[in-house]
C-alpha positions as CSV (number, residue, x, y, z in Angstrom):
1,G,-68.7,-42.7,-98.6
2,Q,-70.0,-45.8,-100.3
3,V,-70.3,-49.5,-99.7
4,R,-69.8,-51.4,-103.0
5,M,-70.0,-55.1,-103.8
6,D,-70.6,-57.7,-106.4
7,V,-73.7,-59.8,-105.8
8,Y,-74.7,-62.9,-107.8
9,S,-78.3,-63.8,-107.8
10,A,-79.4,-67.2,-108.9
11,D,-83.0,-66.1,-108.9
12,P,-84.4,-65.7,-112.4
13,Q,-86.6,-62.9,-111.2
14,D,-85.4,-59.4,-110.1
15,V,-84.7,-59.4,-106.3
16,P,-84.9,-56.2,-104.2
17,I,-81.9,-55.7,-101.9
18,A,-81.3,-53.2,-99.2
19,F,-78.4,-52.3,-96.8
20,A,-79.2,-52.0,-93.1
21,V,-77.2,-50.6,-90.2
22,F,-77.6,-50.7,-86.4
23,S,-75.9,-47.7,-84.8
24,S,-75.0,-46.8,-81.3
25,A,-75.5,-48.7,-78.0
26,D,-79.2,-48.1,-78.5
27,R,-79.1,-50.1,-81.8
28,V,-80.9,-47.5,-83.9
29,Y,-81.9,-49.2,-87.2
30,S,-81.4,-47.5,-90.5
31,E,-82.3,-49.1,-93.9
32,S,-81.3,-48.0,-97.3
33,A,-83.7,-47.6,-100.3
34,Q,-84.0,-50.9,-102.2
35,Q,-82.0,-51.7,-105.3
36,R,-82.9,-54.5,-107.8
37,L,-80.7,-57.4,-108.5
38,K,-80.9,-59.0,-111.9
39,H,-80.1,-62.7,-112.5
40,G,-76.3,-63.1,-112.6
41,W,-73.6,-60.8,-111.3
42,N,-74.6,-57.3,-110.3
43,R,-72.2,-54.4,-109.1
44,I,-74.2,-52.4,-106.5
45,A,-73.3,-49.4,-104.4
46,F,-75.0,-47.9,-101.4
47,D,-74.2,-44.2,-100.8
48,L,-73.9,-43.9,-97.0
49,S,-74.1,-40.1,-97.1
50,A,-77.3,-39.8,-99.2
51,P,-80.7,-39.0,-97.7
52,T,-82.0,-42.4,-98.9
53,F,-82.3,-44.2,-95.6
54,K,-85.4,-44.9,-93.5
55,T,-85.6,-45.0,-89.7
56,A,-88.4,-45.0,-87.1
57,A,-87.8,-41.3,-86.7
58,S,-88.5,-40.8,-90.5
59,S,-91.7,-42.7,-90.2
60,W,-90.1,-45.4,-92.4
61,N,-89.8,-43.0,-95.4
62,N,-86.5,-43.3,-97.3
63,D,-85.8,-39.6,-97.0
64,T,-83.2,-39.3,-94.2
65,T,-79.5,-39.8,-93.9
66,L,-77.8,-42.8,-92.1
67,W,-78.3,-42.4,-88.3
68,G,-75.1,-42.6,-86.2
69,P,-72.6,-43.1,-89.0
70,D,-69.7,-42.7,-86.6
71,D,-70.9,-45.5,-84.3
72,I,-72.0,-48.4,-86.6
73,R,-72.3,-51.6,-84.6
74,E,-73.8,-54.1,-87.1
75,I,-74.6,-54.2,-90.8
76,A,-76.9,-56.5,-92.8
77,L,-78.0,-57.1,-96.4
78,L,-81.7,-57.7,-96.9
79,F,-82.8,-59.8,-99.8
80,Y,-86.6,-59.6,-100.5
81,T,-87.4,-62.9,-102.1
82,N,-90.6,-64.8,-102.6
83,G,-89.0,-68.1,-101.4
84,P,-85.7,-69.9,-101.1
85,A,-82.9,-68.3,-103.1
86,A,-79.1,-68.4,-103.5
87,F,-76.8,-65.4,-103.6
88,A,-73.0,-64.9,-103.6
89,I,-71.2,-61.7,-102.4
90,D,-67.7,-60.7,-103.5
91,G,-65.5,-57.7,-103.6
92,I,-66.9,-55.7,-100.7
93,E,-65.4,-52.2,-100.7
94,V,-65.9,-49.3,-98.3
95,D,-64.6,-45.8,-99.1
96,G,-64.8,-42.3,-97.6
97,R,-64.8,-41.6,-93.9
98,F,-66.5,-45.0,-93.3
99,A,-63.3,-46.8,-94.3
100,E,-61.2,-45.1,-91.7
101,S,-59.9,-47.3,-88.9
102,E,-59.4,-46.2,-85.3
């Protein structure tokens, strides 16, 4: 499955963005590989099944799958800026098994 969204970046420079997840009661942290936002609207997607995540167990290398995909507790978007910046997020979509409700 994927998480897709439209993200507007007001920053004139490219801005790296990542998708992070805390899974299970132990709050295990997984972070996706970074993507680049250009100035303006960007359609981005994070493949939740791909081995492009990093965790403490992977020694923080983006070469493992999302830990605990059936027990996601929190999500976050990480914007790596060099200072204050403005962003807008719209059209968040989730598909695949991650979109199923209990």
